[in-house]
Backbone bond lengths (Angstrom), bond angles and torsions (degrees), N, CA, C in turn:
res aa  C-N    CA-C-N  psi(-1)  N-CA   C-N-CA  omega(-1)  CA-C   N-CA-C  phi
1 M - - - 1.464 - - 1.571 108.50 -
2 L 1.211 117.47 135.93 1.499 121.20 178.80 1.513 109.49 -121.42
3 H 1.247 113.84 146.37 1.472 121.14 174.46 1.543 110.02 -136.83
4 S 1.282 118.06 133.58 1.444 126.56 -178.44 1.612 111.84 63.81
5 A 1.184 114.26 23.64 1.471 120.01 -178.78 1.572 105.53 -79.81
6 D 1.350 115.74 156.31 1.435 119.29 178.61 1.577 104.70 -88.81
7 P 1.325 117.45 113.11 1.442 119.44 -176.87 1.557 115.82 -58.14
8 A 1.288 121.23 -36.63 1.421 126.84 174.46 1.459 110.75 -62.74
9 A 1.286 119.48 -45.72 1.477 120.62 178.30 1.514 114.73 -66.42
10 V 1.321 116.43 -41.43 1.482 118.94 177.08 1.506 111.12 -63.90
11 S 1.362 113.86 -43.27 1.496 116.49 -179.32 1.516 110.78 -64.87
12 A 1.326 120.03 -36.01 1.448 122.13 177.70 1.480 113.42 -64.25
13 L 1.373 116.89 -35.95 1.449 119.54 178.93 1.486 113.74 -84.14
14 T 1.223 123.82 -29.29 1.438 126.77 -174.99 1.524 118.48 -115.71
15 G 1.338 117.53 -17.38 1.480 118.28 -177.40 1.568 111.45 85.82
16 A 1.348 116.33 5.44 1.465 120.87 178.08 1.579 110.28 -57.26
17 F 1.292 112.85 146.17 1.486 120.86 -179.39 1.479 111.00 -79.74
18 I 1.316 118.12 127.40 1.457 122.43 170.95 1.522 109.93 -100.26
19 E 1.402 117.02 132.40 1.409 121.83 171.98 1.504 107.43 -85.19
20 P 1.345 117.93 105.29 1.449 120.70 -177.10 1.583 115.97 -53.11
21 E 1.288 115.83 -43.85 1.432 121.63 179.84 1.463 117.10 -52.62
22 R 1.360 114.39 -39.94 1.512 120.94 -172.70 1.552 105.22 -111.70
23 G 1.357 119.70 -13.29 1.407 117.03 -179.27 1.514 116.24 70.52
24 I 1.372 118.04 26.32 1.429 121.94 -174.16 1.550 108.22 -115.44
25 L 1.322 112.18 154.26 1.486 118.58 168.36 1.450 113.66 -85.96
26 H 1.310 115.57 140.16 1.454 121.17 177.19 1.558 108.01 -92.85
27 A 1.362 114.84 160.34 1.472 119.56 -176.81 1.580 107.04 -58.42
28 T 1.298 111.91 134.86 1.459 120.93 179.03 1.505 104.41 -138.40
29 G 1.367 118.78 120.84 1.390 123.17 177.58 1.595 111.99 -113.42
30 F 1.297 113.62 141.60 1.503 115.72 178.01 1.542 107.64 -129.26
31 I 1.266 116.64 144.64 1.504 121.32 167.73 1.581 101.19 -121.87
32 L 1.369 111.63 119.51 1.421 118.97 178.07 1.509 114.47 -91.40
33 A 1.212 121.58 139.10 1.513 126.18 174.94 1.632 105.05 -89.43
34 P 1.278 113.34 165.27 1.473 118.54 176.99 1.531 110.19 -51.82
35 G 1.346 118.58 134.57 1.409 120.78 -178.05 1.460 112.54 95.00
36 G 1.325 118.05 -5.81 1.494 124.52 179.02 1.420 117.86 84.23
37 K 1.305 121.01 7.55 1.468 125.40 176.05 1.512 109.70 -70.84
38 V 1.353 116.30 136.93 1.476 118.02 -178.19 1.527 106.82 -76.54
39 A 1.365 112.85 120.95 1.497 119.51 177.25 1.467 113.26 -89.54
40 Q 1.303 115.02 -27.06 1.510 121.71 178.90 1.517 109.39 -159.18
41 A 1.299 113.50 137.94 1.485 119.91 177.88 1.508 109.20 -130.60
42 C 1.244 118.94 141.78 1.489 119.26 178.22 1.538 110.08 -135.74
43 Y 1.215 119.91 120.94 1.460 123.38 -178.38 1.552 107.87 -112.00
44 S 1.244 115.79 120.29 1.505 122.25 -173.65 1.518 111.15 -122.77
45 T 1.279 116.09 129.28 1.460 123.00 175.05 1.541 112.46 -102.59
46 G 1.272 116.25 11.13 1.491 121.59 178.41 1.483 110.80 -160.14
47 P 1.369 118.09 -175.25 1.434 117.47 -174.92 1.557 116.90 -77.95
48 I 1.340 114.36 1.81 1.451 117.76 179.72 1.574 107.63 -110.55
49 G 1.275 119.13 148.28 1.417 122.56 172.07 1.586 112.97 92.21
50 R 1.351 115.33 32.98 1.476 120.21 -179.57 1.571 105.70 -105.29
51 I 1.275 114.34 158.54 1.513 121.23 178.18 1.477 104.79 -68.09
52 T 1.313 117.65 129.63 1.510 121.67 172.55 1.386 110.73 -104.59
53 A 1.358 116.71 169.65 1.463 121.63 -177.92 1.543 112.13 -60.71
54 I 1.357 115.51 -39.17 1.481 117.10 179.11 1.481 112.79 -69.69
55 D 1.357 119.10 -34.03 1.485 123.35 174.05 1.491 109.45 -61.95
56 T 1.364 114.26 -45.36 1.498 118.60 178.54 1.485 110.53 -57.26
57 L 1.306 120.47 -46.36 1.487 122.27 -179.25 1.506 113.49 -63.87
58 R 1.325 115.38 -38.24 1.495 119.60 177.90 1.496 111.83 -70.69
59 I 1.324 117.73 -37.23 1.485 116.99 178.66 1.539 109.50 -72.82
60 L 1.408 118.73 -33.83 1.478 118.97 179.39 1.571 108.51 -63.11
61 R 1.345 114.19 -45.07 1.491 119.78 -179.77 1.499 111.84 -60.13
62 F 1.326 118.09 -39.77 1.400 121.66 179.48 1.556 107.84 -67.09
63 V 1.271 120.50 -46.89 1.430 120.17 -177.18 1.493 113.16 -67.49
64 Q 1.288 116.65 -31.29 1.418 121.62 174.51 1.577 114.90 -66.53
65 R 1.345 114.71 -36.77 1.385 123.74 175.76 1.508 114.93 -69.76
66 S 1.334 114.50 -30.98 1.491 123.55 -171.69 1.584 108.40 -83.60
67 R 1.386 117.13 -6.83 1.485 118.42 -177.29 1.475 109.48 -82.20
């Protein structure tokens, strides 16, 4: 969670989606694999479609098996 962050700077670093009309960042979730590679990214402009705890566990198991 971020407060008082510069939306343009966060977007440039992470690829998070900025809603231009309101100048706000939308929820962006990342799961990183070893070495910092993005294993999963989820960009959500509403309350649906965010990475849940069970999704995280499934993705982590998949990444671990793929090594």
